[in-house]
MARMI-856094 format. One line per 8 residues: their letters; for each residue x, y, z of N, C-alpha, C. Coordinates in nm, 3 decimals, m for minus. Atoms other than C-alpha are relative to their C-alpha. Layout:
N
A) X/Y/Z/X/Y/Z/X/Y/Z ~ ...
end
This chain:
66
XXXXXXXX) m0.093/0.105/0.041/m1.135/m0.325/0.561/m0.008/m0.113/0.101 ~ 0.009/0.115/m0.090/m1.168/m0.673/0.707/0.137/m0.037/0.055 ~ m0.124/0.044/m0.063/m0.906/m0.795/0.950/0.058/m0.119/m0.078 ~ m0.075/0.108/0.067/m0.645/m1.018/0.780/m0.038/m0.022/m0.146 ~ 0.041/0.016/0.139/m0.811/m0.978/0.438/0.081/0.097/m0.087 ~ m0.078/m0.086/0.089/m0.570/m0.846/0.171/m0.093/0.066/m0.100 ~ 0.074/m0.073/0.102/m0.717/m0.578/m0.054/0.100/0.062/m0.096 ~ m0.086/m0.067/0.097/m0.565/m0.450/m0.375/m0.071/0.123/m0.053
XXXXXXXX) 0.054/m0.124/0.052/m0.613/m0.114/m0.535/m0.097/m0.026/m0.114 ~ 0.095/0.011/0.111/m0.910/m0.072/m0.766/0.066/0.042/m0.132 ~ m0.072/m0.039/0.121/m0.661/0.082/m1.012/0.073/m0.118/m0.063 ~ m0.072/0.117/0.050/m0.499/m0.262/m1.050/m0.085/m0.084/m0.095 ~ 0.096/0.078/0.077/m0.811/m0.407/m1.221/0.034/m0.148/0.006 ~ m0.025/0.145/0.002/m0.724/m0.761/m1.328/0.148/m0.035/0.013 ~ m0.143/0.025/m0.010/m0.347/m0.722/m1.289/0.034/m0.073/0.130 ~ m0.046/0.071/m0.119/m0.174/m0.959/m1.048/0.118/0.070/0.067
XXXXXXXX) m0.112/m0.074/m0.056/0.115/m0.716/m0.991/m0.051/0.131/0.057 ~ 0.056/m0.118/m0.062/m0.013/m0.466/m0.740/0.041/0.006/0.147 ~ m0.022/m0.015/m0.143/0.021/m0.334/m0.388/m0.129/m0.040/0.071 ~ 0.115/0.044/m0.078/m0.208/m0.497/m0.134/0.015/0.053/0.143 ~ 0.000/m0.056/m0.135/m0.305/m0.369/0.211/m0.102/m0.074/0.086 ~ 0.094/0.059/m0.095/m0.474/m0.511/0.522/0.029/0.055/0.139 ~ m0.022/m0.036/m0.140/m0.515/m0.441/0.894/0.019/m0.128/0.081 ~ m0.026/0.111/m0.090/m0.376/m0.675/1.157/0.034/0.059/0.137
XXXXXXXX) m0.024/m0.044/m0.137/m0.397/m0.607/1.530/0.017/0.151/0.010 ~ m0.003/m0.145/m0.006/m0.458/m0.236/1.472/0.109/0.066/m0.082 ~ m0.106/m0.054/0.086/m0.164/m0.193/1.234/m0.037/m0.022/m0.146 ~ 0.019/0.013/0.144/m0.153/m0.155/0.856/0.117/m0.081/m0.056 ~ m0.104/0.077/0.068/0.036/m0.412/0.650/m0.013/0.020/m0.151 ~ m0.005/m0.017/0.145/0.143/m0.363/0.288/0.095/m0.103/m0.059 ~ m0.089/0.090/0.073/0.295/m0.600/0.035/m0.025/0.016/m0.150 ~ 0.021/0.011/0.145/0.346/m0.640/m0.338/m0.052/m0.140/m0.025
XXXXXXXX) 0.061/0.131/0.023/0.134/m0.923/m0.471/0.099/m0.102/m0.053 ~ m0.097/0.095/0.054/0.429/m1.077/m0.655/0.117/m0.026/0.094 ~ m0.101/0.022/m0.104/0.652/m1.057/m0.342/m0.071/m0.014/0.133 ~ 0.089/0.013/m0.114/0.400/m1.178/m0.086/0.066/m0.026/0.134 ~ m0.066/0.029/m0.127/0.657/m1.280/0.175/0.066/0.123/0.061 ~ m0.057/m0.126/m0.052/0.786/m0.920/0.215/m0.117/0.091/0.039 ~ 0.113/m0.078/m0.052/0.542/m0.729/0.437/0.054/0.117/0.081 ~ m0.035/m0.121/m0.074/0.578/m0.373/0.566/m0.115/0.030/0.095
XXXXXXXX) 0.102/m0.035/m0.100/0.392/m0.283/0.888/0.020/0.144/0.044 ~ m0.005/m0.138/m0.046/0.305/0.068/0.999/m0.128/0.031/0.077 ~ 0.119/m0.042/m0.075/0.055/0.258/1.211/m0.099/0.065/m0.096 ~ 0.099/m0.068/0.084/m0.270/0.394/1.068/0.035/0.148/m0.023 ~ m0.036/m0.141/0.015/m0.148/0.752/1.132/0.113/0.019/m0.101 ~ m0.112/m0.011/0.095/0.181/0.702/0.946/m0.044/m0.035/m0.141 ~ 0.050/0.037/0.132/0.001/0.529/0.659/m0.085/0.112/m0.059 ~ 0.081/m0.113/0.044/m0.248/0.815/0.638/0.087/0.116/m0.048
XXXXXXXX) m0.091/m0.108/0.040/0.034/1.069/0.625/0.075/m0.033/m0.128 ~ m0.063/0.042/0.124/0.209/0.867/0.357/m0.094/0.020/m0.119 ~ 0.098/m0.017/0.109/m0.108/0.862/0.144/m0.022/0.147/m0.032 ~ 0.014/m0.144/0.023/m0.146/1.237/0.191/0.118/0.053/m0.082 ~ m0.118/m0.039/0.075/0.210/1.281/0.064/m0.005/m0.046/m0.145 ~ 0.015/0.051/0.137/0.142/1.063/m0.239/m0.097/0.087/m0.078 ~ 0.101/m0.082/0.067/m0.171/1.261/m0.324/0.051/0.141/m0.029 ~ m0.053/m0.136/0.016/0.019/1.589/m0.283/0.118/0.005/m0.097
XXXXXXXX) m0.111/0.002/0.096/0.291/1.475/m0.527/0.137/0.002/0.063 ~ m0.126/m0.008/m0.073/0.560/1.461/m0.261/0.107/m0.098/m0.052 ~ m0.093/0.102/0.045/0.718/1.151/m0.418/0.012/m0.008/m0.152 ~ 0.000/0.003/0.147/0.670/1.234/m0.787/0.141/0.003/m0.058 ~ m0.136/m0.008/0.054/1.041/1.307/m0.831/0.066/m0.137/m0.013 ~ m0.056/0.136/0.013/1.112/0.934/m0.786/m0.037/m0.063/m0.134 ~ 0.044/0.058/0.126/0.928/0.860/m1.112/0.027/0.092/m0.119 ~ m0.023/m0.100/0.106/1.048/1.161/m1.315/0.073/m0.060/m0.120
XX) m0.077/0.059/0.112/1.286/0.947/m1.525/m0.049/m0.137/m0.038 ~ 0.051/0.134/0.030/1.075/0.634/m1.538/m0.071/m0.005/m0.132
end
């Protein structure tokens, strides 16, 4: 991933409403493309653990009624 270059998920295809991610000064930044001024920063380790939780279904209960 290039420094300061926002990347969106390949699952978003041509959609403009997606989560984007980039690295800045060794940290990971995330934002929603339609709310670009709200940025969440975290460490690579915490982001990796979050992704592991997503893949393991740890957060699926949040979408059970969606």
